N, C-alpha and C positions, 0 to 999 in steps of 0.2 A: 662498502669496503669489506674485504675478506679478513678474517682473523686466523692466525695460525692454529687455533684450537680446533678448527674444522678439518685439518689435514692429519692423516694418520702416519704419514712418512716422517721418520725422525731424521731431520737434516742435521748434518754436522759440518764443521769447518773442514774443507778439503774435498767435499762432495762435488762431483761434476754434474752440472745441471744444464737444461736447455730452456730458453725463454719461450713461453707459450703465446706471447703477443709482442708487438713492437712497442718500444718505450722511447720517450724523448725526455731528456733531463738536461737543463742548462745547455751546454755545448756538445752533448753526447746524444746521438741518435742510434738506437740499437734495433735491428730487425728481428722479427719472429724467427725462431730457429737458431739464434745465436747461442753459442756454448760459453759457459762461464764456470768459474770455481768459487764456491762459497769461502770467503776469507774472514767473515765475522757474522756471528749470530747475536742479535740484540736481545738483552735481558729486559723484557717488558716490566718485570717486577721492580727492577732497579731504576729505570728511567721511564716514567709514565708518559713523557712527552715524545718519546721515540715512536713514530707511527709505522715504521717499516720492520720487517721480520729479520732481514739479513742484508749483507753487502756482498756483491759479486765482483770478481775481477774478470774482465773480458779478455779475449785473445788480442785485442788491440792495445791492451795495457791499461785501459780506463776502468774505472770502478763505478758501480751504480747500486743504489739501495732499492730493494724490491720486497714485495710480499710473497709468501710461500705460494699463493694462488696464481702467481705470474710465472712460476718455474715448475719444472718437472725433473726429478732426480734421474740421471742416467745410470742404469744398473748393468754392469757387465756380468754376463753369466759364464761360468766355467763349463765348457762342453767336454771336459776330459772324463 
């Protein structure tokens, strides 16, 4: 299992991310390359039973919990 302490990117609520692998959870199946927005970052110090790093809202409207190792932040560069 990956831990958020190994990733140097600072994820924030509202960040646009892409999934690095396919995920299946309950009634939701998400393919690699799916784009989502971080809607919640879990505070591991507050809830030691929370195993995921954050929650994503997908373009289909569904939400899924993921680890930071399963996503990559999309960064838009300003070319002006």
